[in-house]
C-alpha positions as CSV (number, residue, x, y, z in Angstrom):
1,M,-179.4,37.3,-72.3
2,K,-177.1,35.1,-70.1
3,L,-174.5,37.1,-68.3
4,I,-171.6,35.6,-66.4
5,A,-168.7,36.5,-64.1
6,Y,-165.6,34.5,-64.8
7,K,-161.9,34.1,-64.3
8,K,-159.5,33.5,-67.1
9,G,-156.0,33.0,-65.8
10,E,-155.7,35.5,-63.0
11,Q,-158.1,38.0,-64.5
12,K,-161.7,38.5,-63.4
13,K,-164.1,39.4,-66.1
14,I,-167.7,39.7,-67.0
15,G,-169.4,38.6,-70.2
16,A,-172.4,37.4,-72.1
17,V,-172.6,33.8,-73.2
18,D,-174.5,32.4,-76.2
19,A,-176.1,29.1,-76.9
20,D,-172.9,27.7,-78.3
21,G,-170.9,28.6,-75.2
22,Q,-169.1,31.5,-76.8
23,I,-168.4,34.5,-74.5
24,A,-168.5,38.1,-75.5
25,E,-166.3,39.9,-72.9
26,L,-168.0,43.0,-71.4
27,T,-165.5,43.9,-68.7
28,S,-164.7,47.3,-70.3
29,L,-168.4,48.2,-70.0
30,G,-168.3,48.2,-66.3
31,D,-165.9,49.3,-63.5
32,S,-164.2,47.8,-60.6
33,R,-167.6,46.6,-59.2
34,G,-167.9,44.2,-62.2
35,M,-171.5,42.9,-62.7
36,I,-173.1,45.5,-60.4
37,S,-171.8,48.3,-62.6
38,L,-173.1,46.5,-65.7
39,I,-176.5,46.0,-64.1
40,E,-176.7,49.7,-63.2
41,N,-175.8,50.8,-66.7
42,Y,-177.4,48.0,-68.7
43,A,-180.0,50.2,-70.6
44,D,-177.2,52.4,-71.8
45,V,-174.8,49.6,-73.0
46,E,-177.3,47.0,-74.2
47,Q,-176.6,47.8,-77.8
48,K,-172.8,47.7,-77.2
49,I,-173.3,44.3,-75.6
50,A,-175.1,43.0,-78.7
51,D,-172.3,44.3,-80.9
52,T,-169.5,42.8,-78.9
53,K,-167.9,39.8,-80.6
54,A,-167.1,36.6,-78.8
55,S,-163.5,36.2,-77.6
56,D,-163.6,33.2,-75.2
57,Q,-165.2,29.8,-74.8
58,L,-167.2,28.9,-71.7
59,S,-165.2,25.6,-71.5
60,D,-161.9,27.6,-71.1
61,V,-162.9,29.7,-68.1
62,N,-163.8,29.3,-64.4
63,L,-167.2,30.7,-63.5
64,L,-167.6,32.9,-60.5
65,P,-170.9,33.8,-58.8
66,P,-172.7,36.1,-61.3
67,V,-172.7,38.9,-58.7
68,E,-169.6,38.3,-56.7
69,R,-170.0,40.9,-53.9
70,P,-173.7,41.9,-53.7
71,G,-174.6,44.4,-51.0
72,K,-177.2,42.0,-49.6
73,I,-178.2,38.4,-49.9
74,I,-181.8,38.2,-48.6
75,C,-183.3,34.8,-48.1
76,L,-186.8,33.6,-47.3
77,A,-187.4,30.9,-44.8
78,G,-190.5,28.7,-45.1
79,N,-191.8,30.0,-48.4
80,Y,-193.1,26.7,-49.6
81,R,-195.7,24.9,-47.5
82,A,-194.3,21.4,-48.1
83,H,-190.9,22.5,-46.9
84,I,-192.5,24.0,-43.7
85,T,-194.0,20.6,-42.8
86,E,-191.0,18.5,-43.7
87,S,-189.0,20.8,-41.3
88,G,-191.3,19.8,-38.5
89,Y,-193.5,22.9,-38.3
90,V,-197.2,23.2,-38.7
91,E,-198.4,24.3,-42.1
92,P,-200.1,27.7,-41.9
93,E,-203.7,27.8,-42.8
94,K,-204.5,29.0,-46.3
95,R,-206.2,32.1,-45.0
96,A,-203.9,32.8,-42.1
97,N,-202.5,36.3,-41.9
98,F,-198.8,35.6,-41.4
99,T,-195.7,37.4,-42.4
100,Q,-192.5,36.6,-44.4
101,Q,-189.5,35.4,-42.5
102,L,-186.2,36.9,-43.8
103,F,-182.6,36.4,-43.0
104,L,-179.3,37.5,-44.6
105,K,-176.3,35.6,-45.8
106,P,-172.9,37.2,-46.2
107,S,-171.3,37.7,-49.6
108,T,-168.4,35.6,-48.4
109,S,-170.7,32.5,-48.6
110,L,-170.9,32.8,-52.4
111,I,-169.1,30.4,-54.7
112,G,-169.6,29.7,-58.4
113,H,-170.5,26.9,-60.6
114,D,-168.1,23.9,-60.4
115,S,-166.4,25.3,-57.3
116,E,-165.8,23.0,-54.3
117,I,-167.9,23.3,-51.1
118,V,-165.3,22.9,-48.4
119,L,-166.5,21.5,-45.1
120,G,-164.5,22.0,-41.9
121,G,-164.5,20.8,-38.3
122,Q,-167.7,22.7,-37.4
123,N,-169.7,21.0,-40.2
124,V,-171.5,17.9,-39.1
125,K,-175.0,18.1,-40.7
126,V,-174.9,20.1,-43.9
127,G,-178.0,20.1,-46.1
128,W,-179.1,21.8,-49.3
129,E,-181.9,24.1,-50.4
130,T,-182.3,24.8,-54.2
131,E,-183.8,28.3,-54.7
132,L,-184.7,30.7,-57.5
133,A,-182.8,33.9,-56.8
134,V,-183.9,37.3,-58.0
135,V,-181.2,39.9,-58.8
136,I,-182.3,43.5,-58.2
137,G,-181.6,46.0,-61.1
138,K,-182.9,49.3,-59.8
139,A,-182.6,50.7,-56.3
140,G,-185.8,51.3,-54.3
141,K,-187.3,51.8,-50.9
142,N,-191.0,51.0,-50.0
143,I,-191.6,49.5,-53.4
144,A,-195.3,48.9,-54.2
145,V,-196.2,45.3,-55.1
146,E,-197.5,46.5,-58.5
147,N,-194.2,48.1,-59.3
148,A,-191.9,45.4,-58.0
149,F,-190.9,43.9,-61.4
150,D,-189.6,47.3,-62.5
151,H,-186.8,46.6,-60.0
152,V,-186.0,43.1,-61.2
153,F,-182.9,42.7,-63.4
154,G,-182.8,39.0,-63.7
155,Y,-182.6,35.5,-62.2
156,T,-180.0,33.0,-61.1
157,I,-179.8,29.9,-58.9
158,L,-178.8,29.9,-55.2
159,N,-178.2,26.8,-53.1
160,D,-178.9,27.9,-49.5
161,L,-176.6,25.4,-47.7
162,S,-177.3,25.0,-44.0
163,E,-175.2,23.5,-41.1
164,R,-178.0,22.0,-39.0
165,G,-175.8,20.7,-36.2
166,L,-173.7,23.8,-35.4
167,N,-172.2,23.6,-31.9
168,S,-173.8,20.1,-31.4
169,R,-170.3,18.6,-30.6
170,I,-169.7,20.9,-27.6
171,E,-169.9,18.8,-24.5
172,N,-171.7,20.1,-21.4
173,R,-172.9,23.2,-23.3
174,H,-175.2,25.5,-21.3
175,L,-178.0,26.3,-23.7
176,R,-179.5,29.8,-23.5
177,E,-183.0,30.5,-24.6
178,M,-182.3,31.5,-28.2
179,D,-179.3,29.3,-28.9
180,G,-181.3,26.9,-31.1
181,F,-182.4,29.7,-33.4
182,C,-179.0,31.4,-33.4
183,D,-177.3,28.1,-34.3
184,W,-179.7,27.6,-37.1
185,L,-179.1,31.1,-38.4
186,A,-175.3,31.1,-38.1
187,G,-175.2,27.7,-39.7
188,K,-176.1,29.3,-43.0
189,W,-173.1,31.7,-42.9
190,F,-170.1,29.5,-43.6
191,D,-167.8,30.3,-46.5
192,G,-169.1,28.5,-49.6
193,F,-172.6,28.0,-48.3
194,A,-174.2,29.9,-51.1
195,P,-173.3,28.3,-54.4
196,C,-174.7,30.6,-57.1
197,G,-175.0,30.7,-60.8
198,P,-174.0,29.6,-63.4
199,Y,-175.7,32.5,-65.2
200,L,-177.5,35.7,-64.5
201,V,-180.5,35.4,-66.9
202,T,-182.0,38.8,-67.7
203,A,-185.7,39.2,-66.9
204,D,-186.8,39.5,-70.5
205,E,-185.8,35.8,-71.0
206,I,-188.3,34.5,-68.5
207,S,-191.9,35.4,-69.1
208,D,-193.2,33.9,-65.9
209,P,-190.8,33.3,-63.0
210,H,-193.7,31.7,-61.1
211,D,-193.9,28.7,-63.3
212,L,-190.4,27.2,-63.3
213,D,-189.5,23.6,-62.4
214,I,-186.9,23.2,-59.6
215,K,-184.8,20.1,-59.2
216,F,-181.9,19.0,-57.0
217,Y,-179.8,15.9,-57.5
218,L,-177.4,14.3,-55.0
219,N,-174.9,12.0,-56.9
220,G,-177.4,11.6,-59.7
221,D,-180.4,10.9,-57.4
222,L,-183.3,13.3,-57.6
223,R,-184.0,14.7,-54.1
224,Q,-186.0,17.9,-54.8
225,H,-188.6,18.5,-57.4
226,G,-190.9,21.4,-57.1
227,N,-192.2,24.5,-59.0
228,T,-192.0,28.2,-58.2
229,R,-195.8,28.4,-58.6
230,D,-196.0,26.9,-55.1
231,M,-194.4,29.9,-53.3
232,I,-196.5,31.2,-50.5
233,F,-195.3,34.8,-51.1
234,N,-194.6,35.7,-54.7
235,I,-191.7,37.7,-56.0
236,S,-193.6,41.0,-56.0
237,E,-194.6,40.5,-52.4
238,Q,-191.1,39.6,-51.4
239,I,-189.6,42.7,-53.0
240,A,-192.3,45.0,-51.5
241,Y,-191.8,43.5,-48.0
242,A,-188.0,43.5,-48.0
243,S,-187.9,47.1,-49.4
244,S,-190.2,48.2,-46.6
245,I,-187.4,47.2,-44.2
246,M,-184.3,48.1,-46.1
247,T,-183.3,49.9,-49.3
248,L,-182.8,47.4,-52.1
249,E,-179.8,48.2,-54.4
250,A,-178.6,47.1,-57.8
251,G,-177.0,43.7,-57.5
252,D,-178.8,42.7,-54.3
253,I,-180.0,39.1,-54.3
254,I,-183.3,37.8,-53.0
255,S,-183.4,34.0,-52.6
256,T,-187.0,33.1,-52.8
257,G,-187.2,29.9,-50.7
258,T,-187.0,26.2,-51.3
259,P,-189.6,23.4,-52.1
260,A,-189.8,20.1,-50.3
261,G,-186.9,17.7,-50.4
262,A,-184.3,20.0,-48.7
263,G,-181.4,18.4,-46.9
264,L,-182.4,18.4,-43.3
265,G,-179.3,16.9,-41.8
266,D,-180.2,13.3,-41.1
267,K,-178.0,10.5,-42.3
268,S,-179.4,10.4,-45.9
269,T,-179.5,14.2,-46.3
270,T,-176.1,15.3,-45.0
271,L,-173.4,16.2,-47.5
272,Q,-170.4,13.9,-47.5
273,D,-166.9,14.1,-49.0
274,G,-166.9,13.6,-52.7
275,D,-170.7,14.3,-53.2
276,E,-171.7,15.9,-56.5
277,I,-174.7,18.1,-56.2
278,V,-176.7,19.6,-59.0
279,C,-179.3,22.4,-58.7
280,E,-181.5,22.8,-61.8
281,I,-184.1,25.5,-62.5
282,E,-186.0,25.5,-65.8
283,R,-184.9,28.3,-68.1
284,V,-182.3,29.5,-65.6
285,G,-179.6,26.9,-65.8
286,T,-177.8,24.0,-64.0
287,L,-175.5,24.7,-61.0
288,K,-173.0,22.0,-60.2
289,N,-170.7,21.7,-57.2
290,T,-168.7,19.0,-55.4
291,V,-168.1,18.6,-51.7
292,R,-164.7,18.2,-50.0
293,C,-164.4,17.5,-46.3
294,L,-161.2,18.6,-44.4
295,H,-162.0,16.5,-41.4
């Protein structure tokens, strides 16, 4: 099933969309938390969802991020070997015993399909990273690898946009020891720097999330092409590790890393005013956004 969060007029709603673009509105099956409530109660309302008749057309609504205010957006850095090397780092040896690298993005960075990515005065080198995102369906702490998929509700697309030149325009800046890392991290937190969607595809629709093609297009030009089979740490391992640190809750998003071809902030990989960007993941959907520069 493909679930969506959307806006019709001034009203925010949730629904299920079919292959013909018809929406069955499901707002009444949740509460003020929208999609998170539906996720928590999905097993109890699944038959009601199937019985709900379509009332809207996808072409008549504005899509929001499928989970508009998740408790956590957890992202993996360096989870594809080719992306590690293109970023200027040494590829880990196949048998090396190394750990996952996690960071968080704020929910205010989320925007939906067809929304504008607005770049302001602090944005000088903005790049893209197309990623398969896992949406948690059942809360858990210290989840075992073998039980991890019991906690997966479904999948969506997340574009982990990154400002790779944050604070680079400050003249005579005194650099402290960790400023390079902190600039990299904060550069991922801007409003609109996590386009997400268009759908939340329930887990039963995707038999193997570790065999999905990933593509990214900049103004029609293919810039990323990879496959989720090339993840260093698979989804079960990501869930187990993240849940050993923090409790995972329904609606939390884990963005699983990006393959080679990410926007690294040089002249040809920096987003510009008017750019159209398209993230595509097999069986999950196509996420489109445009860029608008205010400076």
